N, CA and C atoms of all chains as a GROMACS GRO file, in nm:
protein
  603
    1MET      N    1   5.066  -8.584   5.486
    1MET     CA    2   4.934  -8.627   5.535
    1MET      C    3   4.904  -8.559   5.668
    2VAL      N    4   4.784  -8.510   5.681
    2VAL     CA    5   4.746  -8.447   5.808
    2VAL      C    6   4.708  -8.554   5.908
    3THR      N    7   4.782  -8.561   6.019
    3THR     CA    8   4.750  -8.661   6.120
    3THR      C    9   4.702  -8.596   6.249
    4THR      N   10   4.714  -8.465   6.259
    4THR     CA   11   4.675  -8.394   6.381
    4THR      C   12   4.536  -8.333   6.363
    5ILE      N   13   4.437  -8.397   6.424
    5ILE     CA   14   4.302  -8.344   6.406
    5ILE      C   15   4.235  -8.306   6.537
    6THR      N   16   4.302  -8.332   6.650
    6THR     CA   17   4.237  -8.300   6.778
    6THR      C   18   4.294  -8.172   6.841
    7SER      N   19   4.398  -8.113   6.783
    7SER     CA   20   4.454  -7.991   6.842
    7SER      C   21   4.357  -7.875   6.826
    8PHE      N   22   4.381  -7.769   6.902
    8PHE     CA   23   4.286  -7.658   6.906
    8PHE      C   24   4.269  -7.591   6.770
    9GLY      N   25   4.380  -7.557   6.706
    9GLY     CA   26   4.371  -7.481   6.581
    9GLY      C   27   4.420  -7.556   6.459
   10ARG      N   28   4.441  -7.689   6.469
   10ARG     CA   29   4.490  -7.774   6.360
   10ARG      C   30   4.630  -7.735   6.314
   11SER      N   31   4.691  -7.640   6.386
   11SER     CA   32   4.825  -7.598   6.347
   11SER      C   33   4.905  -7.569   6.473
   12GLY      N   34   5.024  -7.623   6.481
   12GLY     CA   35   5.106  -7.604   6.600
   12GLY      C   36   5.139  -7.458   6.622
   13LEU      N   37   5.167  -7.388   6.512
   13LEU     CA   38   5.205  -7.247   6.524
   13LEU      C   39   5.087  -7.163   6.575
   14TYR      N   40   4.968  -7.196   6.524
   14TYR     CA   41   4.848  -7.124   6.567
   14TYR      C   42   4.821  -7.151   6.715
   15ASP      N   43   4.830  -7.279   6.756
   15ASP     CA   44   4.812  -7.315   6.897
   15ASP      C   45   4.913  -7.242   6.983
   16TRP      N   46   5.036  -7.236   6.934
   16TRP     CA   47   5.145  -7.169   7.008
   16TRP      C   48   5.107  -7.024   7.035
   17MET      N   49   5.058  -6.957   6.930
   17MET     CA   50   5.022  -6.816   6.943
   17MET      C   51   4.902  -6.797   7.036
   18ILE      N   52   4.798  -6.880   7.017
   18ILE     CA   53   4.678  -6.871   7.101
   18ILE      C   54   4.714  -6.894   7.248
   19GLN      N   55   4.804  -6.992   7.271
   19GLN     CA   56   4.844  -7.023   7.408
   19GLN      C   57   4.904  -6.899   7.475
   20ARG      N   58   4.983  -6.822   7.400
   20ARG     CA   59   5.046  -6.701   7.457
   20ARG      C   60   4.948  -6.585   7.471
   21ALA      N   61   4.861  -6.568   7.371
   21ALA     CA   62   4.763  -6.460   7.378
   21ALA      C   63   4.669  -6.481   7.497
   22THR      N   64   4.620  -6.606   7.513
   22THR     CA   65   4.530  -6.635   7.624
   22THR      C   66   4.604  -6.624   7.758
   23ALA      N   67   4.734  -6.658   7.757
   23ALA     CA   68   4.814  -6.647   7.880
   23ALA      C   69   4.817  -6.502   7.928
   24VAL      N   70   4.834  -6.410   7.833
   24VAL     CA   71   4.841  -6.268   7.870
   24VAL      C   72   4.706  -6.220   7.925
   25VAL      N   73   4.597  -6.264   7.863
   25VAL     CA   74   4.463  -6.228   7.913
   25VAL      C   75   4.446  -6.278   8.056
   26LEU      N   76   4.484  -6.404   8.079
   26LEU     CA   77   4.469  -6.464   8.213
   26LEU      C   78   4.560  -6.397   8.315
   27LEU      N   79   4.679  -6.356   8.270
   27LEU     CA   80   4.773  -6.286   8.356
   27LEU      C   81   4.712  -6.155   8.406
   28VAL      N   82   4.659  -6.077   8.311
   28VAL     CA   83   4.602  -5.947   8.346
   28VAL      C   84   4.478  -5.966   8.433
   29TYR      N   85   4.394  -6.066   8.400
   29TYR     CA   86   4.273  -6.089   8.478
   29TYR      C   87   4.306  -6.132   8.621
   30THR      N   88   4.407  -6.218   8.636
   30THR     CA   89   4.449  -6.263   8.769
   30THR      C   90   4.495  -6.145   8.854
   31VAL      N   91   4.575  -6.057   8.794
   31VAL     CA   92   4.622  -5.938   8.866
   31VAL      C   93   4.503  -5.852   8.906
   32PHE      N   94   4.409  -5.835   8.813
   32PHE     CA   95   4.291  -5.753   8.838
   32PHE      C   96   4.208  -5.806   8.955
   33ILE      N   97   4.175  -5.934   8.954
   33ILE     CA   98   4.092  -5.993   9.059
   33ILE      C   99   4.165  -5.995   9.194
   34LEU      N  100   4.294  -6.033   9.191
   34LEU     CA  101   4.370  -6.036   9.317
   34LEU      C  102   4.379  -5.895   9.376
   35PHE      N  103   4.406  -5.796   9.290
   35PHE     CA  104   4.414  -5.658   9.337
   35PHE      C  105   4.281  -5.614   9.397
   36TYR      N  106   4.172  -5.647   9.329
   36TYR     CA  107   4.039  -5.609   9.379
   36TYR      C  108   4.012  -5.672   9.516
   37LEU      N  109   4.038  -5.802   9.528
   37LEU     CA  110   4.010  -5.872   9.654
   37LEU      C  111   4.101  -5.825   9.767
   38LEU      N  112   4.227  -5.794   9.734
   38LEU     CA  113   4.321  -5.749   9.838
   38LEU      C  114   4.293  -5.607   9.884
   39THR      N  115   4.234  -5.524   9.795
   39THR     CA  116   4.206  -5.386   9.835
   39THR      C  117   4.064  -5.370   9.889
   40ASN      N  118   3.983  -5.476   9.881
   40ASN     CA  119   3.847  -5.471   9.939
   40ASN      C  120   3.832  -5.586  10.038
   41SER      N  121   3.901  -5.577  10.151
   41SER     CA  122   3.902  -5.691  10.244
   41SER      C  123   3.766  -5.715  10.310
   42GLY      N  124   3.693  -5.611  10.342
   42GLY     CA  125   3.561  -5.630  10.402
   42GLY      C  126   3.452  -5.630  10.296
   43LEU      N  127   3.470  -5.716  10.197
   43LEU     CA  128   3.380  -5.717  10.080
   43LEU      C  129   3.235  -5.750  10.119
   44THR      N  130   3.141  -5.669  10.067
   44THR     CA  131   2.999  -5.697  10.091
   44THR      C  132   2.934  -5.749   9.963
   45TYR      N  133   2.815  -5.805   9.980
   45TYR     CA  134   2.742  -5.859   9.865
   45TYR      C  135   2.713  -5.749   9.763
   46GLU      N  136   2.675  -5.628   9.811
   46GLU     CA  137   2.643  -5.517   9.720
   46GLU      C  138   2.763  -5.480   9.633
   47GLN      N  139   2.881  -5.469   9.698
   47GLN     CA  140   3.003  -5.434   9.622
   47GLN      C  141   3.032  -5.538   9.514
   48TRP      N  142   3.021  -5.664   9.557
   48TRP     CA  143   3.051  -5.778   9.469
   48TRP      C  144   2.955  -5.782   9.351
   49LYS      N  145   2.826  -5.762   9.382
   49LYS     CA  146   2.721  -5.761   9.280
   49LYS      C  147   2.741  -5.644   9.183
   50ASP      N  148   2.775  -5.526   9.240
   50ASP     CA  149   2.797  -5.407   9.157
   50ASP      C  150   2.914  -5.427   9.061
   51LEU      N  151   3.020  -5.492   9.114
   51LEU     CA  152   3.139  -5.516   9.030
   51LEU      C  153   3.100  -5.595   8.905
   52PHE      N  154   3.023  -5.703   8.925
   52PHE     CA  155   2.989  -5.789   8.811
   52PHE      C  156   2.865  -5.742   8.735
   53SER      N  157   2.811  -5.623   8.772
   53SER     CA  158   2.704  -5.567   8.692
   53SER      C  159   2.762  -5.470   8.589
   54LEU      N  160   2.891  -5.435   8.606
   54LEU     CA  161   2.957  -5.348   8.509
   54LEU      C  162   2.983  -5.427   8.380
   55THR      N  163   2.946  -5.366   8.268
   55THR     CA  164   2.962  -5.436   8.140
   55THR      C  165   3.107  -5.474   8.113
   56TRP      N  166   3.199  -5.381   8.139
   56TRP     CA  167   3.340  -5.412   8.107
   56TRP      C  168   3.393  -5.526   8.192
   57VAL      N  169   3.345  -5.536   8.317
   57VAL     CA  170   3.391  -5.648   8.402
   57VAL      C  171   3.335  -5.780   8.348
   58ARG      N  172   3.208  -5.777   8.304
   58ARG     CA  173   3.148  -5.897   8.245
   58ARG      C  174   3.222  -5.939   8.118
   59VAL      N  175   3.252  -5.841   8.033
   59VAL     CA  176   3.322  -5.870   7.908
   59VAL      C  177   3.461  -5.926   7.938
   60PHE      N  178   3.531  -5.862   8.033
   60PHE     CA  179   3.665  -5.904   8.073
   60PHE      C  180   3.661  -6.045   8.131
   61THR      N  181   3.560  -6.071   8.217
   61THR     CA  182   3.547  -6.203   8.279
   61THR      C  183   3.519  -6.310   8.175
   62LEU      N  184   3.432  -6.278   8.079
   62LEU     CA  185   3.400  -6.375   7.974
   62LEU      C  186   3.523  -6.401   7.887
   63MET      N  187   3.599  -6.293   7.861
   63MET     CA  188   3.722  -6.308   7.783
   63MET      C  189   3.819  -6.400   7.857
   64ALA      N  190   3.828  -6.382   7.990
   64ALA     CA  191   3.917  -6.465   8.070
   64ALA      C  192   3.870  -6.611   8.069
   65LEU      N  193   3.737  -6.630   8.075
   65LEU     CA  194   3.681  -6.765   8.076
   65LEU      C  195   3.705  -6.837   7.942
   66LEU      N  196   3.686  -6.763   7.832
   66LEU     CA  197   3.715  -6.818   7.699
   66LEU      C  198   3.862  -6.852   7.687
   67SER      N  199   3.947  -6.761   7.738
   67SER     CA  200   4.091  -6.782   7.734
   67SER      C  201   4.129  -6.904   7.816
   68LEU      N  202   4.064  -6.919   7.932
   68LEU     CA  203   4.092  -7.033   8.019
   68LEU      C  204   4.060  -7.164   7.946
   69GLY      N  205   3.944  -7.167   7.878
   69GLY     CA  206   3.904  -7.286   7.804
   69GLY      C  207   4.005  -7.322   7.697
   70ALA      N  208   4.045  -7.223   7.616
   70ALA     CA  209   4.140  -7.246   7.507
   70ALA      C  210   4.277  -7.283   7.563
   71HIS      N  211   4.321  -7.210   7.665
   71HIS     CA  212   4.453  -7.230   7.727
   71HIS      C  213   4.463  -7.371   7.788
   72ALA      N  214   4.357  -7.409   7.860
   72ALA     CA  215   4.355  -7.541   7.924
   72ALA      C  216   4.348  -7.652   7.817
   73TRP      N  217   4.271  -7.627   7.711
   73TRP     CA  218   4.260  -7.727   7.605
   73TRP      C  219   4.397  -7.750   7.541
   74ILE      N  220   4.464  -7.643   7.500
   74ILE     CA  221   4.595  -7.656   7.434
   74ILE      C  222   4.696  -7.720   7.530
   75GLY      N  223   4.693  -7.678   7.656
   75GLY     CA  224   4.786  -7.732   7.755
   75GLY      C  225   4.764  -7.881   7.778
   76LEU      N  226   4.640  -7.920   7.801
   76LEU     CA  227   4.611  -8.060   7.829
   76LEU      C  228   4.624  -8.147   7.705
   77TRP      N  229   4.599  -8.087   7.588
   77TRP     CA  230   4.619  -8.159   7.462
   77TRP      C  231   4.768  -8.193   7.450
   78SER      N  232   4.854  -8.093   7.478
   78SER     CA  233   4.999  -8.115   7.469
   78SER      C  234   5.043  -8.225   7.565
   79VAL      N  235   4.994  -8.216   7.689
   79VAL     CA  236   5.032  -8.316   7.790
   79VAL      C  237   4.984  -8.455   7.748
   80SER      N  238   4.858  -8.464   7.701
   80SER     CA  239   4.804  -8.595   7.667
   80SER      C  240   4.871  -8.654   7.543
   81THR      N  241   4.909  -8.572   7.446
   81THR     CA  242   4.977  -8.628   7.328
   81THR      C  243   5.119  -8.671   7.363
   82ASP      N  244   5.177  -8.608   7.469
   82ASP     CA  245   5.310  -8.649   7.512
   82ASP      C  246   5.308  -8.778   7.593
   83TYR      N  247   5.211  -8.791   7.682
   83TYR     CA  248   5.216  -8.899   7.781
   83TYR      C  249   5.116  -9.012   7.765
   84ILE      N  250   5.005  -8.991   7.691
   84ILE     CA  251   4.909  -9.101   7.675
   84ILE      C  252   4.924  -9.154   7.532
   85LYS      N  253   5.002  -9.259   7.519
   85LYS     CA  254   5.035  -9.310   7.385
   85LYS      C  255   4.919  -9.381   7.315
   86PRO      N  256   4.843  -9.472   7.382
   86PRO     CA  257   4.736  -9.541   7.310
   86PRO      C  258   4.624  -9.444   7.269
   87THR      N  259   4.579  -9.457   7.146
   87THR     CA  260   4.481  -9.362   7.091
   87THR      C  261   4.350  -9.358   7.170
   88GLY      N  262   4.299  -9.475   7.210
   88GLY     CA  263   4.169  -9.480   7.279
   88GLY      C  264   4.166  -9.398   7.406
   89PRO      N  265   4.253  -9.432   7.504
   89PRO     CA  266   4.253  -9.356   7.629
   89PRO      C  267   4.284  -9.207   7.609
   90ARG      N  268   4.373  -9.177   7.513
   90ARG     CA  269   4.406  -9.036   7.488
   90ARG      C  270   4.284  -8.960   7.437
   91PHE      N  271   4.214  -9.024   7.343
   91PHE     CA  272   4.096  -8.959   7.288
   91PHE      C  273   3.989  -8.941   7.394
   92LEU      N  274   3.973  -9.043   7.480
   92LEU     CA  275   3.875  -9.035   7.589
   92LEU      C  276   3.910  -8.920   7.683
   93PHE      N  277   4.039  -8.909   7.718
   93PHE     CA  278   4.086  -8.800   7.805
   93PHE      C  279   4.055  -8.665   7.742
   94GLN      N  280   4.080  -8.654   7.612
   94GLN     CA  281   4.057  -8.527   7.544
   94GLN      C  282   3.908  -8.493   7.535
   95VAL      N  283   3.827  -8.597   7.518
   95VAL     CA  284   3.681  -8.576   7.515
   95VAL      C  285   3.633  -8.523   7.650
   96ILE      N  286   3.684  -8.584   7.760
   96ILE     CA  287   3.644  -8.541   7.894
   96ILE      C  288   3.688  -8.396   7.918
   97CYS      N  289   3.812  -8.364   7.880
   97CYS     CA  290   3.862  -8.226   7.895
   97CYS      C  291   3.777  -8.128   7.815
   98GLY      N  292   3.748  -8.163   7.691
   98GLY     CA  293   3.669  -8.076   7.605
   98GLY      C  294   3.530  -8.053   7.663
   99ALA      N  295   3.467  -8.161   7.712
   99ALA     CA  296   3.333  -8.151   7.770
   99ALA      C  297   3.336  -8.062   7.895
  100ALA      N  298   3.441  -8.080   7.978
  100ALA     CA  299   3.452  -8.000   8.101
  100ALA      C  300   3.468  -7.852   8.065
  101MET      N  301   3.554  -7.820   7.970
  101MET     CA  302   3.577  -7.680   7.934
  101MET      C  303   3.454  -7.616   7.872
  102PHE      N  304   3.384  -7.693   7.789
  102PHE     CA  305   3.261  -7.641   7.729
  102PHE      C  306   3.157  -7.613   7.838
  103SER      N  307   3.145  -7.706   7.935
  103SER     CA  308   3.048  -7.688   8.043
  103SER      C  309   3.080  -7.566   8.128
  104TYR      N  310   3.209  -7.550   8.162
  104TYR     CA  311   3.250  -7.434   8.242
  104TYR      C  312   3.217  -7.305   8.169
  105LEU      N  313   3.241  -7.305   8.041
  105LEU     CA  314   3.217  -7.183   7.962
  105LEU      C  315   3.068  -7.146   7.962
  106VAL      N  316   2.983  -7.245   7.933
  106VAL     CA  317   2.839  -7.218   7.926
  106VAL      C  318   2.786  -7.178   8.064
  107TRP      N  319   2.831  -7.249   8.167
  107TRP     CA  320   2.790  -7.219   8.305
  107TRP      C  321   2.834  -7.076   8.341
  108GLY      N  322   2.958  -7.042   8.306
  108GLY     CA  323   3.010  -6.909   8.334
  108GLY      C  324   2.928  -6.799   8.267
  109VAL      N  325   2.889  -6.824   8.142
  109VAL     CA  326   2.805  -6.726   8.070
  109VAL      C  327   2.673  -6.709   8.144
  110GLN      N  328   2.616  -6.821   8.190
  110GLN     CA  329   2.488  -6.816   8.262
  110GLN      C  330   2.502  -6.737   8.391
  111VAL      N  331   2.613  -6.758   8.464
  111VAL     CA  332   2.634  -6.684   8.589
  111VAL      C  333   2.649  -6.535   8.559
  112LEU      N  334   2.730  -6.504   8.458
  112LEU     CA  335   2.759  -6.364   8.428
  112LEU      C  336   2.638  -6.287   8.380
  113TRP      N  337   2.561  -6.347   8.292
  113TRP     CA  338   2.448  -6.275   8.235
  113TRP      C  339   2.314  -6.320   8.294
  114GLY      N  340   2.319  -6.413   8.387
  114GLY     CA  341   2.200  -6.456   8.460
  114GLY      C  342   2.082  -6.492   8.371
  115LEU      N  343   2.111  -6.572   8.268
  115LEU     CA  344   2.003  -6.610   8.175
  115LEU      C  345   1.901  -6.703   8.239
  116MET      N  346   3.477  -7.407   9.219
  116MET     CA  347   3.508  -7.266   9.226
  116MET      C  348   3.400  -7.184   9.153
  117LEU      N  349   3.360  -7.238   9.036
  117LEU     CA  350   3.255  -7.170   8.960
  117LEU      C  351   3.124  -7.176   9.037
  118TYR      N  352   3.106  -7.287   9.110
  118TYR     CA  353   2.985  -7.300   9.192
  118TYR      C  354   2.984  -7.193   9.300
  119ALA      N  355   3.099  -7.171   9.365
  119ALA     CA  356   3.109  -7.068   9.470
  119ALA      C  357   3.085  -6.930   9.410
  120PHE      N  358   3.138  -6.909   9.289
  120PHE     CA  359   3.119  -6.781   9.220
  120PHE      C  360   2.971  -6.759   9.190
  121ASP      N  361   2.904  -6.863   9.140
  121ASP     CA  362   2.761  -6.859   9.110
  121ASP      C  363   2.682  -6.826   9.236
  122LEU      N  364   2.712  -6.902   9.344
  122LEU     CA  365   2.641  -6.885   9.470
  122LEU      C  366   2.661  -6.744   9.527
  123SER      N  367   2.786  -6.693   9.517
  123SER     CA  368   2.817  -6.563   9.577
  123SER      C  369   2.745  -6.449   9.506
  124LEU      N  370   2.710  -6.469   9.377
  124LEU     CA  371   2.642  -6.362   9.304
  124LEU      C  372   2.491  -6.384   9.298
  125ASP      N  373   2.447  -6.501   9.342
  125ASP     CA  374   2.307  -6.538   9.333
  125ASP      C  375   2.220  -6.452   9.425
  126SER      N  376   2.260  -6.440   9.552
  126SER     CA  377   2.179  -6.364   9.647
  126SER      C  378   2.263  -6.328   9.769
  127GLN      N  379   2.207  -6.246   9.855
  127GLN     CA  380   2.276  -6.212   9.980
  127GLN      C  381   2.303  -6.337  10.061
  128GLN      N  382   2.205  -6.429  10.067
  128GLN     CA  383   2.221  -6.554  10.143
  128GLN      C  384   2.335  -6.638  10.085
  129GLY      N  385   2.337  -6.644   9.952
  129GLY     CA  386   2.442  -6.720   9.884
  129GLY      C  387   2.579  -6.663   9.914
  130PHE      N  388   2.589  -6.530   9.906
  130PHE     CA  389   2.715  -6.461   9.935
  130PHE      C  390   2.760  -6.492  10.077
  131ASN      N  391   2.663  -6.482  10.172
  131ASN     CA  392   2.695  -6.511  10.313
  131ASN      C  393   2.744  -6.653  10.332
  132ALA      N  394   2.680  -6.747  10.259
  132ALA     CA  395   2.718  -6.888  10.271
  132ALA      C  396   2.863  -6.908  10.227
  133VAL      N  397   2.901  -6.844  10.114
  133VAL     CA  398   3.038  -6.857  10.064
  133VAL      C  399   3.135  -6.790  10.161
  134ALA      N  400   3.099  -6.668  10.206
  134ALA     CA  401   3.186  -6.594  10.299
  134ALA      C  402   3.205  -6.673  10.428
  135ASP      N  403   3.096  -6.735  10.475
  135ASP     CA  404   3.100  -6.813  10.598
  135ASP      C  405   3.193  -6.934  10.584
  136MET      N  406   3.179  -7.004  10.470
  136MET     CA  407   3.264  -7.121  10.445
  136MET      C  408   3.411  -7.082  10.440
  137LEU      N  409   3.440  -6.970  10.368
  137LEU     CA  410   3.579  -6.929  10.352
  137LEU      C  411   3.640  -6.873  10.481
  138SER      N  412   3.555  -6.834  10.578
  138SER     CA  413   3.614  -6.782  10.702
  138SER      C  414   3.605  -6.881  10.817
  139ASN      N  415   3.522  -6.986  10.804
  139ASN     CA  416   3.507  -7.080  10.916
  139ASN      C  417   3.546  -7.225  10.888
  140SER      N  418   3.536  -7.264  10.760
  140SER     CA  419   3.564  -7.405  10.731
  140SER      C  420   3.710  -7.426  10.696
  141PHE      N  421   3.776  -7.514  10.775
  141PHE     CA  422   3.918  -7.545  10.750
  141PHE      C  423   3.935  -7.607  10.612
  142PHE      N  424   3.842  -7.697  10.577
  142PHE     CA  425   3.850  -7.767  10.449
  142PHE      C  426   3.838  -7.669  10.332
  143ALA      N  427   3.742  -7.574  10.344
  143ALA     CA  428   3.723  -7.475  10.237
  143ALA      C  429   3.848  -7.389  10.222
  144LYS      N  430   3.910  -7.353  10.335
  144LYS     CA  431   4.033  -7.273  10.332
  144LYS      C  432   4.146  -7.350  10.265
  145LEU      N  433   4.153  -7.480  10.300
  145LEU     CA  434   4.259  -7.564  10.244
  145LEU      C  435   4.244  -7.574  10.092
  146VAL      N  436   4.118  -7.595  10.046
  146VAL     CA  437   4.092  -7.603   9.902
  146VAL      C  438   4.126  -7.470   9.835
  147ALA      N  439   4.084  -7.359   9.897
  147ALA     CA  440   4.113  -7.226   9.842
  147ALA      C  441   4.264  -7.203   9.833
  148TRP      N  442   4.335  -7.243   9.939
  148TRP     CA  443   4.481  -7.226   9.942
  148TRP      C  444   4.546  -7.308   9.830
  149GLY      N  445   4.499  -7.432   9.815
  149GLY     CA  446   4.552  -7.518   9.709
  149GLY      C  447   4.531  -7.458   9.572
  150LEU      N  448   4.409  -7.409   9.546
  150LEU     CA  449   4.378  -7.351   9.415
  150LEU      C  450   4.459  -7.225   9.389
  151VAL      N  451   4.464  -7.136   9.491
  151VAL     CA  452   4.537  -7.009   9.475
  151VAL      C  453   4.687  -7.035   9.456
  152SER      N  454   4.742  -7.130   9.534
  152SER     CA  455   4.885  -7.161   9.522
  152SER      C  456   4.918  -7.214   9.384
  153ALA      N  457   4.834  -7.306   9.335
  153ALA     CA  458   4.858  -7.363   9.202
  153ALA      C  459   4.851  -7.253   9.096
  154LEU      N  460   4.752  -7.165   9.110
  154LEU     CA  461   4.737  -7.054   9.015
  154LEU      C  462   4.860  -6.964   9.016
  155LEU      N  463   4.907  -6.928   9.137
  155LEU     CA  464   5.020  -6.836   9.149
  155LEU      C  465   5.149  -6.898   9.094
  156TYR      N  466   5.171  -7.026   9.123
  156TYR     CA  467   5.292  -7.090   9.070
  156TYR      C  468   5.287  -7.094   8.917
  157HIS      N  469   5.170  -7.130   8.863
  157HIS     CA  470   5.151  -7.134   8.718
  157HIS      C  471   5.171  -6.993   8.659
  158PHE      N  472   5.123  -6.894   8.732
  158PHE     CA  473   5.134  -6.752   8.695
  158PHE      C  474   5.281  -6.713   8.677
  159PHE      N  475   5.365  -6.745   8.779
  159PHE     CA  476   5.507  -6.708   8.772
  159PHE      C  477   5.582  -6.792   8.667
  160ALA      N  478   5.548  -6.920   8.660
  160ALA     CA  479   5.613  -7.006   8.561
  160ALA      C  480   5.577  -6.959   8.420
  161GLY      N  481   5.452  -6.912   8.403
  161GLY     CA  482   5.408  -6.860   8.274
  161GLY      C  483   5.482  -6.733   8.235
  162ILE      N  484   5.505  -6.646   8.333
  162ILE     CA  485   5.581  -6.523   8.307
  162ILE      C  486   5.723  -6.559   8.264
  163LYS      N  487   5.783  -6.657   8.334
  163LYS     CA  488   5.918  -6.704   8.298
  163LYS      C  489   5.918  -6.755   8.153
  164HIS      N  490   5.814  -6.832   8.119
  164HIS     CA  491   5.802  -6.887   7.984
  164HIS      C  492   5.796  -6.775   7.880
  165LEU      N  493   5.716  -6.672   7.909
  165LEU     CA  494   5.702  -6.560   7.814
  165LEU      C  495   5.833  -6.482   7.801
  166ILE      N  496   5.906  -6.468   7.913
  166ILE     CA  497   6.035  -6.399   7.909
  166ILE      C  498   6.131  -6.478   7.819
  167MET      N  499   6.128  -6.613   7.835
  167MET     CA  500   6.218  -6.695   7.753
  167MET      C  501   6.176  -6.696   7.607
  168ASP      N  502   6.042  -6.683   7.581
  168ASP     CA  503   5.994  -6.672   7.443
  168ASP      C  504   6.053  -6.549   7.376
  169CYS      N  505   6.076  -6.445   7.454
  169CYS     CA  506   6.131  -6.320   7.401
  169CYS      C  507   6.282  -6.328   7.382
  170GLY      N  508   6.338  -6.444   7.414
  170GLY     CA  509   6.481  -6.464   7.388
  170GLY      C  510   6.573  -6.430   7.503
  171TYR      N  511   6.516  -6.402   7.619
  171TYR     CA  512   6.600  -6.370   7.736
  171TYR      C  513   6.620  -6.494   7.824
  172CYS      N  514   6.724  -6.492   7.903
  172CYS     CA  515   6.752  -6.599   8.001
  172CYS      C  516   6.761  -6.738   7.938
  173GLU      N  517   6.818  -6.745   7.819
  173GLU     CA  518   6.830  -6.875   7.753
  173GLU      C  519   6.967  -6.939   7.772
  174GLU      N  520   7.059  -6.867   7.837
  174GLU     CA  521   7.191  -6.925   7.863
  174GLU      C  522   7.183  -7.007   7.992
  175LEU      N  523   7.281  -7.096   8.009
  175LEU     CA  524   7.279  -7.185   8.125
  175LEU      C  525   7.271  -7.107   8.256
  176GLU      N  526   7.356  -7.004   8.267
  176GLU     CA  527   7.362  -6.929   8.393
  176GLU      C  528   7.233  -6.851   8.420
  177SER      N  529   7.189  -6.771   8.321
  177SER     CA  530   7.068  -6.690   8.340
  177SER      C  531   6.944  -6.779   8.346
  178GLY      N  532   6.946  -6.890   8.272
  178GLY     CA  533   6.833  -6.982   8.274
  178GLY      C  534   6.813  -7.045   8.410
  179THR      N  535   6.925  -7.085   8.472
  179THR     CA  536   6.920  -7.142   8.606
  179THR      C  537   6.871  -7.038   8.706
  180LEU      N  538   6.919  -6.917   8.688
  180LEU     CA  539   6.881  -6.808   8.779
  180LEU      C  540   6.730  -6.783   8.774
  181ILE      N  541   6.676  -6.772   8.652
  181ILE     CA  542   6.533  -6.741   8.639
  181ILE      C  543   6.448  -6.859   8.685
  182ALA      N  544   6.498  -6.982   8.667
  182ALA     CA  545   6.425  -7.100   8.716
  182ALA      C  546   6.416  -7.096   8.868
  183LYS      N  547   6.531  -7.060   8.931
  183LYS     CA  548   6.531  -7.050   9.077
  183LYS      C  549   6.441  -6.936   9.124
  184ALA      N  550   6.445  -6.824   9.052
  184ALA     CA  551   6.361  -6.709   9.088
  184ALA      C  552   6.213  -6.748   9.081
  185THR      N  553   6.176  -6.829   8.980
  185THR     CA  554   6.037  -6.875   8.966
  185THR      C  555   5.996  -6.960   9.085
  186LEU      N  556   6.086  -7.051   9.126
  186LEU     CA  557   6.056  -7.137   9.241
  186LEU      C  558   6.041  -7.055   9.369
  187VAL      N  559   6.132  -6.958   9.388
  187VAL     CA  560   6.124  -6.873   9.507
  187VAL      C  561   5.994  -6.794   9.506
  188ALA      N  562   5.960  -6.734   9.391
  188ALA     CA  563   5.835  -6.657   9.380
  188ALA      C  564   5.715  -6.747   9.410
  189GLY      N  565   5.721  -6.872   9.364
  189GLY     CA  566   5.612  -6.966   9.389
  189GLY      C  567   5.597  -6.996   9.537
  190VAL      N  568   5.708  -7.024   9.605
  190VAL     CA  569   5.705  -7.055   9.748
  190VAL      C  570   5.658  -6.934   9.829
  191VAL      N  571   5.717  -6.817   9.799
  191VAL     CA  572   5.681  -6.695   9.874
  191VAL      C  573   5.533  -6.663   9.855
  192SER      N  574   5.483  -6.670   9.730
  192SER     CA  575   5.343  -6.636   9.706
  192SER      C  576   5.250  -6.738   9.769
  193THR      N  577   5.294  -6.865   9.774
  193THR     CA  578   5.213  -6.969   9.840
  193THR      C  579   5.200  -6.938   9.989
  194LEU      N  580   5.313  -6.900  10.051
  194LEU     CA  581   5.310  -6.864  10.194
  194LEU      C  582   5.221  -6.742  10.217
  195LEU      N  583   5.237  -6.638  10.132
  195LEU     CA  584   5.156  -6.517  10.147
  195LEU      C  585   5.008  -6.548  10.127
  196ALA      N  586   4.978  -6.637  10.032
  196ALA     CA  587   4.838  -6.674  10.008
  196ALA      C  588   4.781  -6.743  10.132
  197GLY      N  589   4.864  -6.827  10.196
  197GLY     CA  590   4.820  -6.895  10.318
  197GLY      C  591   4.790  -6.796  10.428
  198ILE      N  592   4.877  -6.696  10.443
  198ILE     CA  593   4.855  -6.592  10.545
  198ILE      C  594   4.728  -6.515  10.514
  199TRP      N  595   4.707  -6.485  10.387
  199TRP     CA  596   4.589  -6.410  10.343
  199TRP      C  597   4.461  -6.488  10.375
  200ILE      N  598   4.464  -6.619  10.346
  200ILE     CA  599   4.344  -6.702  10.364
  200ILE      C  600   4.315  -6.728  10.512
  201TRP      N  601   4.423  -6.749  10.592
  201TRP     CA  602   4.398  -6.777  10.735
  201TRP      C  603   4.400  -6.652  10.822
   0.00000   0.00000   0.00000
């Protein structure tokens, strides 16, 4: 009987793989942003604006944001299924996490593409 | 953080406001330090996790060593982040 319906991919193995794939995206993005900020100490608005007007930076940033949402969902799902035993509070916690991640994603898209 | 990102790309004034907060407000620096430190520790712990997924450092001796290395990397990067921010 299927009892796991709130996990990201309905399969532990799939979640396991997604968690690692998104981790690598976030790893590379973190290195990229830290390197950029450390090598541009006197950052101006023009430089910053130009960076995020590049299509590949926008695509990379959106990829990182999507990865963050999935990574955080799988991570917090794991923590909540381990530590919040009663179904009600656990489900409420997961709903709040899901709503937060969805909001961050949509907000991020709006910032990136300035809709 | 997303709000600061939004504000910094919104306009020159917005960018200045974020830059001003990050260079003058102790509270903003503290929050930035907290966020960056948490990210960096998670970053190193994640790398350790991926290394162990590949089957390395799974023995007691090497496992203890890499766990200690992760903690050291976390502390050192937290200190460096603090120096960078202040």
